[in-house]
Structure formats: C-alpha cells, structure tokens
N, C-alpha and C positions, 0 to 999 in steps of 0.2 A: 504493499500499500504505500509505504514511504517512498520507494523508488518510483512508483507511478506518479506520485505528487511531484517529486523532484524533476522527473522527465517532462511533465506538463509545464512546470515553472520555467524550465530551460527553453521549451518551445515558445512560450509566451514572451520570454525575453528576447529570443531570436526574432520573433515577429515584430516586437517593439523596435528592435535595432533596424530591421529592414524598413519598417515603416517610417522611422526617423529620417533615414537616408532619402526616402522618396519625398517625405514632407519638406526637408531642407531644399531639395531640388525644385519642387513646385513653388515653395516660398520665394525662391530667387525670381522666378517668372512673375509671381504675384507682386512682390515688392517693386520691381522695376516697372511693371505695368502700371501700378499706382503712381509711381514717381513721374512717369512720362505722360500720365493723364489718360491711360487706356482704360476703358470701362471693363471691369471684371464682373461677369454675371455670376459665376460660381467658383468657389475654391473648395476642392474636395480632397479629403484624405481616404484613400482606399477605393476600390471599384465595386460595382454591383449595386444591390438594393441599398437604400439609405437606412442608417440606424437612427440618426437624429440630424436635424437641419435647422439653421437659424438665419433669418435675414437681418442684415446690418447694412444700412445704406443701400447702395446699388448692388451689393454682393451678397449672394447666398452661400453660407458656410455649411458644409455637410461632412458627416462621417459615414462611410460606407462599410459593408460587411467584409469584403475581401481585401486584406492588407497587402495587395500585390502591385499597388501603384497609386495613382492619384492624378489630379489634373487642375489646371487653372484655365477655366473656360472664359475666353474673352470675346467680347462683341466684335463681330466682323472677322473672326479669326479664319473661318472656313467659308464665309459667304460675304457678298457685298452687303453693305449697311449704309443707311442714311445718317446714322448717329456720327456726328463729328468726332466723338471720342472713341469710335470703333478702331480696332487694331489696324484694319485695312486702310483707314483714312489718316493714319499717322505718318510722318515722314519716314523714309526708309531707314535712316540711322537710328531712329527711336525703336523701330520694330526689330532691328538687329540686336540692339541691346536687350530687349525683352527676350529674344529667343536664346541668346547665349547666357543669359543670367542663371538659368537652371544648372547648367554645367559648372559655371563659375562657382556657385554656392557649394557644389559637391567638392570642388578643389579646396575651397576655404575651409570646409568641414574637416577634410583630410588633413590640412596643415595644422589646425587647431588640435586635432586628435594626436598628431605627431608631437606637438609640443607637450601634451599630457603624457604620452607614452614615453618619450625620451627623457622628459624632466622628472617624471614620478615613478615610472614602472620599469625602467630599464634595468635588467638584472645585472649584478656584478659577475664578471668572469672568474674562472678559477684562479685563485692567488690574489684577487683584488680586494681591497678593503672597501672601496667605493666604486660604483659603476663608472665606466668610461666608454667613450665611442671608439670605434675602430677606424683607423685611417686606411689609406691604400699605399702606405709607405712601408717597405719591408724592413723589419727590425731584427730578423734572424732568418737564416736559411740553412738547411742541411747541406754541407759541402760535398756529401757523397751522393746527393740526389740528382736525377737527370735534369732538373730545373736549374740547379747551379751550374752544371756542366754545359747547359744551353746558353748560359750568359747572365742569368739573373743574379743580382748582387744586394747585399745589405745597403740600405739607403736609397734604393730605387723607388721612385714614386710612379705607380702605374697610371698611364694616361690613356692608353687604348689597348683593347685585346681584339684581335681579329677585325680591326677597323672600327670597333664600337667604343664610344667614349666611356670612360670609367670615372664616375663622380664619387661613388661611395663603395664600401665593401659589399653592398647589396649587388651592384652591377658585377663586380669581380666574381662573386660566388655564382651568381646566375649564369654567367657566360661560361665559366669553368665547368659547371655542372651539366651544361647542355651538350658538351662535346663527348665523342665516343672513342677517339684515338688518343686523347690526351695531349695533342699538339696544338700550339697556338702561336700566332704572331703578336708580339708585344711591342708597344712604344712605351718607353720609360723616361722619366727625368732623373738624371743621375748627377750627384755632386762630383765636381771636378775642380779641386782647390777651392777658390772662392766663388767659382761660377757654377752654373747648372747647365747641362747639356742634354739635348734629346738624343736618345739612342734606340734605334730599331733592332729588335731581336726576332729573327724568323725561326719558326719551328722549335719553340721552347717546349721541351718534352717534360710531362709530369708522370710520375709513377702511378700505374694502375694497379689497384689491389682488388682480388677477387674474394668475395664473401662466401660463406659456406653454401648459400643457395645458388651460387654461380653468377650472382649480380657483380658486376665490375664497377668500381667507383674510383674517383681520382684522389690521390693523396697530395695535399698541397705542399708539404715539406717546407713550409715557410710560416713565419709569424708576421704580424703588422703591428706598427706603433700605436699605442693608445692615445686618444685625444681626451685631455682632462675635461670633465663636464662643468661648464660655467653657463651663465645666462647666454652669453654671446655665442659660445660653441653649440649650445642647444638650438638657438635660432638658426645658426648656419647649418647644422646637420638636419634640421627639419626641412629646410629648403632644398638641400641636396637629396635628402631621402625621398621627398615628394617627386622630385624629377626622376629619381630611379624607379620608383614604383609606377610612375606614369609611363616611362619607357617600357617597363615590364609588361604592363597591361596592354599597351599599344602593340608590342610584338606579339602578345598572345592573341589579340584580336586579329592581327595579320595572319597568324597561323590558322585561325578558324576560317577566315575568308579564303585562304588558299587551300582549304580542305585537308589540312594536316591532322585535324581532330575529327573523329566520328561523332555521330549524334549522341551515342551512349557516354561520350566523355564530356558532353556539355551539361551545365546545371542551369535551371531556372529558379524561380522563387522557392519551390518546394525543396530542391536539392540545396540551395543556398541556406534556407532556414535550418536544415539539418546540420550543415557544416557550422553554422553560427552556434547551434545548440551544443554541438560537441566541444566547440571552443570555450563556451561558457562553463561547461562541466569541468574541462581541464583547468580553466582559470580559478574556479572555486576550490577545486581540489588542491591546487598548488598553494593558494593563499592559506586555506584552513589547515591542511594536513602537513604541508612541506614548508610553510612559512617562506614561500618563494613568490616572486612576481614574474617568473618566466611565463607561466600560462596566461597571466593577465596582459603582459606585453604582447604575446602572440595574438590574443584576442583582439587588442587595439590594432594590430597590424592587419588582421583579417578585415575588420571593419573599414580600415583606411583603403585597403585594396578594393573592397566592394564600392566604396563611395567614388574612388577615382574610376572604376570600371563603369559605373553608372554615368558619370560625367562624360567620359570619353565615348562610350557607346552611343549616347544621345547626340553627340556631335558628328557621328558618321553621316555622310550625305545620302541617306536612305529615306524613302517616302515615310511619312507619319512620325519621323523622329525630328528633333530640333535641328539636326544637321541637314535634313531634307528641306525644311523651311528656310534655313540659312542660305542653302544653295540657291533657292528661287529669289531670295532677297539680294544676294550677290549679283545674280543675272540682271535683276532690276537695276541695281546700282550701276552696273557697267552699261547696260543698254539704255538706261534712263527711261524705261518704260516697263511697267509691271506686267508679269505674265498674267493673262486673264484669270480671274478668281475661280471660275468654274473649272478650268482645266487643272489648275493647281489642286482644287479640292478633290477632283476625280483621282489624281495621282496619290494624294495622301490617304484617301478612303481605301483604295486598293492596297496600298502599303500597310494600313492599319489592320485590314482584314488578314493579310498574310502574316503580319506580326503576331496577331492573336492566335492564328492556326499554328504557327511555329511555337508559341508559348504553351499551347495546349499539348502538342506533341512532346515537347521537352518535359512538361510537368508529369505526363504519363510515364515517360522514361525514367524521371526521378522516382516516381512511386514504385515502379517495377524493380528499380535497383534496391530501394529500401526493403521491399517485400522479399527479394531474393536473399538479402543478408539475414 
C-alpha cells in the first residue's frame, strides 16, 4: 500500500514538472502578447475538457484534464479578424516576438534551474571537501596510455574534438562516449612558456575496455582541473552548461530527423513522465537514505534537458509549431507581404493533425514499453 502511494506521488510530481514546463512556455507567449497589445481570448493549462475556467478582462483562464500541453489562444491567430488588437493585425516584428517568446522562456527556465543545480545541488567528487566544477584542462594523464602516446599532455585545454566545439566537460564526455573506435581529432590550447598555442592532434587514441557483458567502453586515462565554485564561476558555468545541453538536444533532434532512432526509441509525454518519476524516486532516495545530492542534481539536469528540448522542438520550422509560424513571418518580413491567412491556416491545421497522430502513436508505444517491463 505504501509503495503504491509513493508511486502515485512520484507520478503526480512528474506530471506537475511536465505541466510547469508547458505553462512556462505558454506564459511566455501570453506575457509578450499582452505586452504588445495582442488580444488573448484564452490561456489554458492542459488539453481536453475543462476542469475549471474563469473570465478576467478579455481573457478566459482555464485548467483542462490532460496535462500534456496547453495553449495561449490569441484573436486572429489562425484567421482574419477585424479586431485591431488581433494577432494578425499587429506589425510583423511584434508577432515574431510573441512567437519566439515561448521557447525563450524555456531557455530562461533552464538557466535558472542550472543556477539552482550548480549552486545548491552539485555533489562533491571523491576526495573533495567542497563541490567544484570540472574544466576541460587536463591536470593529469597516464603516461602509459594511448592518449598520451597520441600527443595529449597535462595543461592542454581542449577546444575541439572531431571538429565540434568543447565548452564544458559535458561536451567532452558526450563526444567521447559517442564513438566506437576510440579515435578522435583534437584541437587543444597548450602552454608554451609565457604564451599559449593551438595544437592539432590527429587520431588521438583512447583505451577501450570490455565489460563482462561484452560491452566496450572508453577509458579516459586523464583527469581535468577543478574550478572553484563561486558566484561568478557558477554564473559562467550555468551559461556554458546551457549551451552544452542545447547543442546536445539539437544533435539529438538532428539524429531523429535523419532516422537514426526508431519509433520505439522515442518518448512522448507518457514516457517522459515515467522517466521523471524514476528521477524523483532516485533523488528522494539519495537525499533521505544516502545523504547525497547526486540524485537531486540528476533530477534537475533531466528537467533542464526537457525544458531545452521543448524550446528547441517548438522552434523547428514545422507546421503547427512556433517554428512553422516563425517561418511564415520571416517570409512576410522578406517579401513585405503576408502569406494569405487561409493558406497558412490550412498548413498549420494539417500539421496539427499529423502532430496529434504522431503523439498518439508515441503514447501507445510508451504504454506498451511500460507494460512489457
């Protein structure tokens, strides 16, 4: 009975987290719409039938049953309107601001969560008295390792790996983990007396270790310098980490578009809720039983990744998404003539239907994966 109640609470927390991310996104559209004088007919949290609603001024505020989305319904958003405050009657630049505001708020939310995670929840590494950040400057390297023999040295600051920019240890780990043969092209900044010089190292080899189950993984054979945690370094690391997570999500979206992931590997709201619930369970266990913030930090990172994912996904130039609307607005900005509203509405309607169908398919896939486990 207790386990069932705990499970229900975890699911409720997960739904609340997912709902907050969507509310923040829609609140961005809402706030900028109000600021630019666009009439908002309804601001809804959730989808489906209404639970409760309240009219305040020109706007109806509603809470709906299914916490898988939400919307900010503006006058003249999908049709022509005679209202001078309609979205379609506002200058192009104001409409662009309204459209991008949702994704912008997701990135703002991610940054604020990063400040909390890095400032309050960052766990100390083994041997550390206080938590510190990891740099991308090598502080030690095994001189018998293939990486050392390939040219890596203590003091090297990693700038690029396989042509990809390295801003944080997050970038470095993700790129090194994604390779199968353990060979990489490095660009490092190396101390040379009083100066620093860029050094290109080709085919830097890392040791590959085979686990008992046959899985091979890369052995880094090096350590990086710590960065003392202060107010300034926390702000700096938060900016860099958000960049790294954004790049990570962007590359993942690119892999999905290229068909590198199957449908069974994608997760919708159902699968995401389960992942968040598992993270909540781990965070609570670590704090209560292990007196550790490791699980809590991982939970924050997960929410940050989801928030960045929502922001980036909505900016993709696809019908029914913010990016699709932005594409039409950019065409209008260049052509100095809007695309006829009826044609744009048809495109967004078709896109919305396809998006709903895809969401249903992924939801069923998530449910079947849960059942099979």
